[in-house]
N, C-alpha and C positions, 0 to 999 in steps of 0.2 A: 641598553642592552640587559636582557634578564639575567639574574646571577643563578648559576648552576649549583645546586646543593644535593649531591647524592646522599642517600641515607644509608646508615648501617644501624640495624636493630640487633640488640644483643640478648641472648638467653644463654645462660651456663658459659659465658666467654665466647660463644660462636656467633657468626653473622648469620641471622635467619630473616625470613620475611613471614608475615601473617596475612591471612585474607580477612578483611573487614575487622580486624582487631582480635580475631577468634584464635585463642592460643592453641587449640586442638588442630589448627591447620597449619602449624609451623613447619616451615622447610628449611634446612640447613643448607646454605650455599658455601660456606667456607668454615673450616674450623678455627682459623685465625683471621679476625678482622683486619689485622695489620697489613696482610697481604692484599686485602681489598683496598685499603686506604691508600698504600704505595701505588697501586694500580691507577686509582683516580689521579693522584698527584703527578704521576709520570705523564699524564695526558693534559696536564695543565690546569686541572681542577684546583681551586683553592680553599674551597669551604667544604664542610663536612657536618651533616646532621646525625647525630648519635643518640640512640634511644635504649635505655636500660629497661627491657621489658621485665626483667626479673624485679627490678627496683619498683616498677610501675605497680606490679601486684603486691609487693611486700610493704610499700609505703615508706621505703628508704632506699638510698643509693646502695647498690650491691656491687656492680662491675666497674668499680673506680680503677682497679688494676688495669683494665683494658684501656681505660682513658689515659693512663699514665704511659702506657706503651705507644699509643697512637700520638700522643703530645711530643714524647720524646724522639720518637723515630721518624716523624714527618714535620712539614712545616705548614700543615693545614690549620686554618681557622676552625675550631670545633664549637659547635653549639650542641648543648646536651640537654636531654630530659628524661624523666622517668624516675618517679619516687621521690621527688624532692619536696619535703614536708617541712623541714627544720632549717634554721640558720647553719646548723652544722653540716647539714647535706650540701648546701651552697658552698660552704668553706671546703669541704672535701673536694667537690667538683672542680672549683677555681684552683686549689692546690694541686690537682691532678693534672691540671694545664688546659682546661677549657677556657675559652674567652667570653662565651655566653652560655646562659641557662635558660631553658623554657619551663614555664609553669603553667599547668593546665587545671588539673584537679584541685590544687591548692588554691587557685584564684577564684575557684566556685565556692570551695568548703571553707577556706578561711581567708576571706578577702583582706582582712587586717594584716594578717602576715605577709600576703603577696604584696600588698601595698607598702608594707615596711621594707620590703626588698628593694622596691624600685627607688625609694628614698635613700637606702643604706648603700647599696651596690651601684646605683646609678641606672638610668633607662637605657644606657648603650650596653649593658651587661644582661638585662632582663628581657626576655621575649614572653609575650603572652601566647599560650597555647589555647586556641579557640577552635576546637574540634567539634563537629556537629553532625547530627543525623536529622534530616528533615528540619533544618534550620533551628535544632534545639541542642543545647550544649551537652556534650557527653564526657563523662569523667571515669576514673578509675580503671584506666587500660581500656577505655570505651565499653566497659561492661554495664555501665549505668548511664542511662539518658535522662537528663533533667527537663525542667519545664522552661529553663532559662532561654530567651531569645537570643540568637547569635549576634544579631546587629546591636541590640540594646546591651549585651555583655560587652562587646568590643568598644562601644561608645563610652560606656562607664569607666572603662581603663584608659581610654585616650584622655579623659578628664583628669585622670590621676597621673598622667606623664607618660604612659606607654607609647612608644614610637614604632614598634616592630611586632608584628603577629605572625604567627603560623597557623593557618587554618587547614584542617583536613576534612573533606567531605567523606565521613566514614563509608556512606553507601558505595563509594567508588574506589576505596582503598584496596589495593592488591587485586582488583577485579579486572585491570587492564582494559578498561572500557572508555577511558578518556577522562580528564578532569572536568570539574564543574566550572567551565569558562565563564558562563554567564554570571554565576554566583560571585566569581573573583572580580569581574568587571563591575558588578554592582557595588561590591566592597570597596573597590577603588574609586569609584565614583563618589560613594558616600563619605569615604575617609580618605581624601586625596593626598593627605600629608603622612599617612601611615605605610611603613614599609611592610608590604604584604608578600607573604611567601605562601604560594599555593602548594597544596599537598595532596595527593591520593589521586589514583586513575590515569597517571601518565603512561601511556602504552606505546606511543610512537613518536619520532622526532617531530611530527606535525602538530602534536599536542603542545610541545614547548613552544613552537613557533606560533601558534594561536595566542598562547599566554603573552608571549613577548610582544606581539601586534596589539594585544589589549592593554599594554602598558603596565602588566603585572610586574613588580620588581624581582621577584625571586621564585623559584620552583624547587620542591624537593621530589626526588624520584628515586626509585630502587628496583622494584621487581622487573620493570621493563629492561633494565641493564642486565640483571641477573639471568633473566629468561632469553637474553639475545634480542629482543625486539628493537632495542636501540643500541647501536654500536658506538663505542668510545669515540671513533673518528667522526661519527655523526655530529658530535657535540662541538667539534672545532670551531664552526661558525660562530658560536656564542662565547668563545674563550678569547 
């Protein structure tokens, strides 16, 4: 059964969503992310994906106080990303109560540091962020697209011990046009031992059903819930 992972993106301590990573499109859904997290937990959700969008832009963790509140006031397993560049950022995140961290830009721009995190903290705590546009890796809060091929990038880190990856098709993120199911199925076929978490484009419960039928281990979704296209009770069949 696919793992459900709702997302909370944070700017200035508030729960927001962007469209295709464009900060000018931000929409605030709740002033207090804790209220959203508790709502998910009450419906049986056990995992949460939290992104510090301020941190992604600044290049260092900023909204760690929000993490502390989420960790203290809920029992959710939290994976966290956004602006993680140094060992001190990871220590801050873990000390704030998260169980896993996601590194994307750092894995591209400083692979030695990211590889050291895998060996230092353990591959159970480090998730590879492989966000792409037209199958090319994007970094820096999706404001920069590289020439790195998505599948080659993932393979390189599989060889370094990575076992979990979150992959977002940026062209679909926040667009509510459906996820790139074929891309994730190809990824699952190519890397059958990898715990692949699909992200971006989920618009209806049928999208999650398709990913589940395709054998994709996990899915991140956000805007569809916040916009009312997916009701929390619709998720009960997967919990």
